[in-house]
C-alpha positions as CSV (number, residue, x, y, z in Angstrom):
1,M,167.0,173.2,163.9
2,L,164.3,175.7,163.0
3,D,161.6,174.5,160.4
4,L,159.4,177.1,159.7
5,A,155.9,176.1,158.2
6,M,158.1,173.3,157.1
7,R,159.3,175.6,154.3
8,G,163.3,174.3,155.4
9,E,166.4,176.8,154.7
10,S,164.2,179.8,153.0
11,A,162.3,180.2,155.8
12,R,166.0,179.7,158.9
13,E,167.2,182.7,156.4
14,T,164.1,184.3,155.8
15,A,164.1,184.6,159.8
16,A,167.6,185.0,159.8
17,Q,167.4,188.1,157.5
18,L,164.4,189.5,159.7
19,L,166.0,189.2,163.3
20,V,169.2,191.7,161.3
21,A,166.4,193.7,160.3
22,P,166.4,198.1,161.3
23,D,163.1,196.3,164.0
24,G,165.6,193.4,164.9
25,L,168.8,193.6,166.7
26,V,170.7,194.8,163.4
27,E,173.7,195.1,165.5
28,L,174.0,191.1,165.1
29,S,175.8,189.3,161.5
30,L,173.9,187.5,159.9
31,A,176.1,184.9,160.4
32,D,175.2,185.1,164.1
33,A,171.6,185.7,163.4
34,R,171.1,181.9,161.3
35,E,173.0,180.3,164.3
36,V,170.2,182.2,167.1
37,V,167.7,180.7,164.7
38,G,168.5,177.8,164.7
39,F,167.8,177.5,168.5
40,M,164.5,179.4,168.2
41,H,160.9,177.0,167.1
42,P,158.2,178.3,164.8
43,K,154.9,179.3,166.6
44,R,151.2,180.1,165.4
45,L,148.9,182.3,166.7
46,R,145.5,183.4,165.9
47,R,144.2,186.3,165.4
48,G,142.9,188.1,169.0
49,T,145.5,185.4,171.1
50,V,147.0,187.1,173.8
51,F,150.3,185.6,173.7
52,I,151.5,188.0,176.9
53,Q,149.6,189.3,179.6
54,Q,150.9,192.5,181.4
55,G,152.2,191.8,184.7
56,E,152.1,187.8,184.6
57,S,155.5,185.8,185.2
58,T,153.8,182.6,184.6
59,Q,154.5,182.3,181.2
60,V,157.4,180.8,178.7
61,D,160.3,183.1,179.6
62,A,160.7,183.5,175.9
63,M,161.8,186.3,173.0
64,M,159.3,186.3,169.9
65,L,160.2,187.1,166.5
66,V,157.8,188.1,164.7
67,L,157.7,186.6,160.9
68,E,154.6,187.5,159.6
69,G,151.7,189.3,160.6
70,E,151.3,192.4,163.7
71,V,151.7,192.3,167.1
72,T,149.4,195.3,169.5
73,V,150.9,195.5,172.3
74,E,148.5,197.9,174.8
75,Y,149.6,199.3,178.0
76,E,147.6,199.1,180.9
77,V,148.3,202.4,184.0
78,A,145.4,200.9,186.8
79,S,143.5,197.4,186.5
80,N,140.2,199.8,185.7
81,D,141.9,202.0,183.0
82,E,141.1,200.8,179.1
83,P,144.6,200.0,178.0
84,M,146.5,201.7,176.1
85,V,147.9,201.0,172.7
86,V,151.5,202.3,172.6
87,S,152.7,199.8,169.1
88,I,152.0,197.7,167.0
89,M,154.6,195.7,165.5
90,G,155.3,193.5,162.4
91,P,158.0,191.3,161.1
92,G,161.4,191.8,161.5
93,S,159.9,193.0,165.4
94,L,161.3,191.5,168.3
95,I,158.9,191.1,171.2
96,G,159.9,189.2,175.0
97,E,164.0,190.2,175.1
98,M,163.1,191.6,178.8
99,G,161.3,188.6,179.6
100,L,164.0,186.2,178.7
101,L,166.8,187.6,180.5
102,D,164.7,188.5,183.9
103,G,161.6,186.6,183.6
104,S,159.9,188.9,185.8
105,P,156.4,190.1,185.3
106,R,155.8,191.0,182.4
107,S,155.3,195.1,181.6
108,A,153.0,195.1,178.3
109,T,150.1,192.7,176.8
110,C,150.2,191.8,173.6
111,I,147.9,190.8,171.0
112,A,147.7,188.8,168.0
113,A,146.2,192.1,165.6
114,T,146.6,189.0,162.6
115,D,147.3,185.6,161.9
116,L,150.9,185.0,163.0
117,A,153.8,183.1,162.9
118,V,156.8,183.8,165.2
119,A,159.7,182.3,165.7
120,V,160.4,181.9,169.8
121,L,163.7,181.8,171.6
122,T,162.7,180.0,175.0
123,R,165.4,180.8,178.3
124,D,166.1,177.0,178.2
125,A,167.5,177.1,174.3
126,L,169.1,180.0,175.1
127,L,171.1,178.4,177.7
128,R,172.0,175.2,175.4
129,M,173.0,178.5,173.4
130,I,175.2,180.0,175.9
131,D,176.9,175.7,176.5
132,E,177.0,175.2,172.6
133,C,177.9,178.9,171.4
134,P,179.1,180.5,173.5
135,D,180.4,183.6,171.5
136,V,177.1,183.5,169.4
137,A,175.4,183.9,173.0
138,A,177.5,186.2,173.9
139,R,177.3,188.4,171.5
140,L,173.2,188.2,171.3
141,L,172.9,188.8,174.9
142,L,174.7,192.0,175.3
143,T,172.9,192.8,171.9
144,I,170.1,192.7,173.6
145,S,170.8,194.4,176.9
146,R,171.8,197.4,174.5
147,R,168.2,197.3,173.1
148,V,167.2,197.3,176.4
149,S,169.3,200.0,177.7
150,D,168.2,201.7,174.5
151,R,164.4,201.5,175.3
152,L,165.6,202.7,179.2
153,R,167.5,206.0,177.9
154,E,164.4,206.6,175.4
155,T,162.0,205.9,178.0
156,S,163.5,208.0,180.3
157,R,163.8,211.2,177.8
158,K,160.3,211.0,177.3
159,L,159.6,211.1,181.5
160,R,161.8,214.1,181.7
161,T,159.6,215.7,178.5
162,F,156.4,214.4,180.6
163,A,158.2,216.6,184.0
164,Q,158.2,219.5,182.2
165,L,154.8,219.8,180.7
166,S,153.5,218.5,183.8
167,R,155.6,221.4,185.9
168,A,154.3,223.8,182.8
169,L,150.5,222.7,183.6
170,Q,151.1,222.7,187.3
171,Q,152.4,226.6,187.3
172,E,149.5,227.5,184.6
173,L,146.8,226.1,187.0
174,D,148.4,227.7,189.6
175,A,148.2,231.3,188.2
176,V,144.4,230.6,187.2
177,H,143.7,230.1,191.0
178,S,146.1,233.0,192.1
179,V,143.9,234.9,189.0
180,N,139.9,233.2,190.3
181,Q,140.7,234.0,194.2
182,R,141.9,237.5,193.4
183,L,139.0,238.0,191.3
184,L,136.2,236.6,194.6
185,G,137.7,238.8,197.0
186,V,139.8,235.0,198.5
187,G,143.0,235.9,200.0
188,P,145.2,233.5,200.4
189,A,145.3,232.8,204.1
190,S,141.4,232.7,204.2
191,G,141.6,230.0,201.6
């Protein structure tokens, strides 16, 4: 059972409530969340700790529930670019659901912006949950899948918006280029 910082039942109950909070897995019942929390273990991370590195798959496949503190999520477009902060997550936030499911390289870097207390659900613990509490595990996996699906839909919506913006910018650049060519007396064939 989860014993967060030796605080016993009240800590496990707080973790369960955070798990079903709006930033967590709101579709789970509180009873389901209590079962899930029983398969998690506590972990403390110091401020500045990089605990998930974009592109790496060597770390433990796990999902973390932020109990206390804040996490900065950064995304690096190219290896020589400055990372871009895409999110700051606090208590009740879940981190690493995709890695828990598929073990693929991490899609972003997560850094402890403050000292952190997290509850960790490893893939091994999830497999144990599937054996011991298959109904709860099924609801958990369905809820995580729905959450990942929602993120994918949101990303697709953003990509459509960026594509529209890119087309509009390209049309503007083409128009400016055309005007510049006419002003300079350069025809399209001589360009």
